[in-house]
C-alpha positions in Angstrom: -68.1 -99.9 18.5 -66.1 -102.8 19.7 -68.6 -105.6 20.0 -65.9 -108.2 20.8 -64.9 -106.2 23.9 -68.4 -105.6 25.2 -69.2 -109.3 24.9 -65.9 -110.4 26.3 -66.4 -108.3 29.4 -69.6 -110.3 30.1 -67.9 -113.6 29.4 -65.1 -112.7 31.9 -67.6 -111.9 34.6 -69.5 -115.1 34.0 -66.3 -117.2 34.0 -65.6 -116.2 37.6 -69.2 -117.2 38.6 -68.7 -120.6 36.8 -65.4 -121.1 38.8 -67.2 -120.3 42.1 -70.2 -122.7 41.4 -68.1 -125.6 40.0 -65.6 -125.7 42.8 -66.4 -127.8 45.9 -65.2 -125.1 48.2 -65.9 -121.4 48.8 -63.9 -118.5 47.3 -63.5 -116.1 50.3 -61.8 -116.6 53.6 -64.4 -117.4 56.2 -64.0 -117.4 60.0 -66.5 -119.7 61.8 -67.0 -121.0 65.3 -64.9 -124.1 64.4 -62.1 -122.3 62.7 -61.2 -120.4 59.6 -61.4 -121.4 55.9 -58.7 -120.2 53.6 -59.6 -118.3 50.4 -59.4 -120.0 47.1 -56.6 -119.3 44.6 -57.7 -118.4 41.1 -55.3 -118.1 38.1 -56.5 -116.2 35.1 -54.5 -116.9 31.9 -54.9 -114.1 29.4 -55.3 -110.5 30.6 -57.4 -109.1 27.8 -60.9 -107.7 28.4 -62.4 -111.0 29.5 -59.4 -111.9 31.7 -59.4 -108.6 33.5 -63.1 -108.8 34.2 -62.7 -112.4 35.4 -59.9 -111.2 37.8 -61.9 -108.3 39.1 -65.0 -110.5 39.7 -63.1 -113.3 41.4 -61.3 -110.7 43.6 -64.7 -109.2 44.6 -65.9 -112.7 45.5 -63.0 -113.0 47.9 -60.5 -115.2 46.1 -56.7 -114.7 45.9 -56.2 -113.9 42.2 -53.3 -114.2 39.9 -53.1 -113.1 36.3 -50.8 -114.2 33.5 -50.3 -112.9 30.0 -47.5 -113.3 27.5 -47.5 -109.5 27.1 -45.7 -108.1 30.2 -47.0 -104.6 29.6 -50.4 -105.7 31.0 -48.9 -106.2 34.4 -50.2 -102.9 35.7 -53.7 -103.7 34.4 -53.7 -107.0 36.3 -52.6 -105.3 39.4 -55.2 -102.5 39.0 -58.0 -105.0 39.4 -56.4 -106.6 42.5 -54.4 -109.5 40.9 -50.8 -110.5 41.2 -49.0 -110.7 37.9 -47.2 -114.0 37.1 -43.9 -112.9 35.5 -42.2 -115.7 33.5 -39.4 -113.5 32.3 -40.5 -114.0 28.6 -42.2 -111.3 26.5 -44.3 -112.3 23.5 -45.7 -108.9 22.6 -46.9 -108.9 19.0 -48.7 -106.5 16.6 -52.3 -105.5 16.8 -52.6 -106.2 20.5 -52.0 -110.0 20.0 -49.2 -112.2 21.1 -46.4 -113.5 18.8 -45.5 -117.2 18.7 -42.9 -118.2 21.2 -39.7 -120.1 20.4 -39.3 -123.6 21.8 -36.8 -122.3 24.4 -39.1 -119.5 25.5 -42.1 -121.8 25.7 -40.1 -124.3 27.9 -39.2 -121.5 30.3 -42.8 -120.2 30.4 -44.2 -123.7 31.0 -41.8 -124.3 33.9 -43.1 -121.2 35.7 -46.7 -121.6 34.8 -46.8 -125.2 35.9 -46.1 -124.2 39.5 -49.0 -121.6 39.4 -51.4 -123.9 37.6 -50.9 -126.7 40.0 -51.4 -124.7 43.1 -54.6 -123.0 41.9 -58.0 -124.1 42.9 -59.4 -122.7 39.6 -57.8 -121.7 36.3 -59.7 -119.4 33.9 -58.3 -119.4 30.3 -59.2 -116.7 27.9 -56.7 -117.1 25.0 -58.5 -116.9 21.7 -57.6 -115.4 18.3 -60.5 -114.4 15.9 -60.7 -116.7 12.9 -58.1 -119.1 14.2 -58.0 -122.2 16.5 -57.5 -121.4 20.1 -53.9 -121.9 21.3 -53.3 -124.8 23.7 -51.9 -123.0 26.7 -52.4 -125.8 29.3 -50.9 -129.2 28.6 -52.4 -132.6 29.6 -49.5 -133.2 32.0 -50.1 -129.8 33.7 -53.8 -130.7 34.1 -53.1 -134.2 35.5 -50.8 -132.6 38.1 -53.5 -130.2 39.4 -55.0 -130.4 42.8 -58.0 -132.8 43.3 -61.2 -130.9 43.0 -59.7 -128.1 40.9 -61.5 -126.6 38.0 -60.6 -125.1 34.6 -63.0 -122.6 33.0 -62.1 -122.6 29.3 -63.5 -119.4 27.7 -61.9 -120.3 24.3 -64.1 -123.3 23.6 -65.5 -121.6 20.4 -62.1 -122.1 18.9 -61.6 -125.6 20.2 -60.4 -124.7 23.7 -57.2 -123.8 25.4 -56.4 -127.4 26.6 -56.1 -130.6 24.5 -58.7 -132.2 26.8 -61.4 -129.5 26.4 -64.8 -130.7 25.1 -66.4 -127.6 23.6 -69.9 -127.1 25.0 -69.4 -129.8 27.7 -68.2 -130.2 31.2 -65.8 -133.1 31.7 -63.8 -134.7 34.5 -60.2 -135.5 33.6 -58.3 -137.1 36.5 -58.5 -134.7 39.4 -59.8 -131.8 37.4 -63.2 -130.6 36.0 -63.0 -128.7 32.7 -65.9 -126.4 32.0 -66.1 -125.2 28.4 -69.3 -123.3 27.6 -70.2 -122.0 24.2 -71.8 -118.6 23.4 -71.3 -117.3 27.0 -72.9 -113.9 26.4 -76.2 -115.7 25.7 -76.3 -116.7 29.3 -76.5 -113.0 30.2 -78.8 -112.1 27.3 -80.3 -108.9 28.7 -77.1 -107.1 29.1 -75.4 -108.8 26.1 -78.1 -107.4 23.9 -78.0 -104.0 25.5 -74.3 -103.6 25.0 -74.3 -105.0 21.4 -77.1 -102.6 20.4 -75.0 -99.8 21.7 -72.1 -101.1 19.6 -74.3 -101.1 16.5 -75.7 -97.6 17.3 -72.2 -96.2 17.6 -71.2 -97.8 14.3 -74.3 -96.5 12.4 -73.6 -93.1 13.9 -70.4 -93.0 11.7 -72.4 -93.7 8.6 -75.3 -91.3 9.0 -75.0 -87.5 8.9 -78.0 -85.3 9.3 -80.3 -88.3 8.7 -78.7 -89.3 5.5 -76.3 -92.2 4.7 -72.9 -90.6 4.2 -70.0 -93.0 4.4 -66.5 -91.5 4.7 -64.2 -93.9 2.9 -61.2 -92.3 4.6 -62.5 -93.5 8.0 -60.5 -96.7 8.9 -63.3 -98.0 11.0 -65.7 -98.0 8.1 -63.2 -99.2 5.5 -62.3 -102.0 7.8 -65.9 -103.0 8.5 -67.3 -103.0 4.9 -67.6 -106.4 3.1 -68.5 -105.3 -0.4 -68.9 -102.0 -2.3 -69.5 -101.0 -5.8 -69.4 -104.6 -7.0 -66.1 -105.5 -5.3 -65.2 -107.5 -2.2 -63.4 -105.0 0.0 -62.7 -107.2 3.0 -59.6 -109.2 2.6 -60.6 -112.2 4.7 -64.0 -112.4 2.9 -62.2 -112.2 -0.5 -59.8 -115.1 0.5 -62.8 -117.2 1.7 -64.6 -116.7 -1.6 -61.5 -117.4 -3.7 -60.9 -120.6 -1.7 -64.5 -121.7 -2.2 -64.7 -120.9 -5.9 -61.1 -121.8 -6.7 -60.6 -118.4 -8.3 
């Protein structure tokens, strides 16, 4: 029933392909008659569904892959898809599977470690987004300008404004030595499978509502109570209620 995850998996896969096609070099190691070419280094920032799929795809394409997340408990997941986990020594585990906000001291420590990895990578894929809120800026302008010539950032958080202060949502821009690619509505580029997966999400959700061919909603089911917007003349969804109150001034 998790449409966000099904679409994010496709976005992560596509991000690795974007990295491969926007770099001016190949991803795998290649041995030729005139010598060997070293594999590309790809850093994926954010080890959620999209990030893990990006790591797995880049690994299959032959790159050396690293994964970073403020939640250290995802280290095993990063390693399970062939990536090396970047450990900054700071944990930002929060509630609901999302990260908490870091203190200024913690952020400084994280930035110091990440800068080294960002500026040695050929491509960086960022996936940090929070539903309903602006995307956090996880790469600074100074970090970007210190990256290698010809390197690429694939910003999967463009819908929320992007993960860098230099991102132009929906566009590809060159900033100093770096190309920042920030596509919108990525699943639409893989429309066949995006539609197939989303239809399965909807079918699974409807299956909770229908029993023996009749609509039968169990209001004790947290999935259904969390998904309903209105019922019996009342706005049940808190976010929708706040939006209406803000609009109407109620």
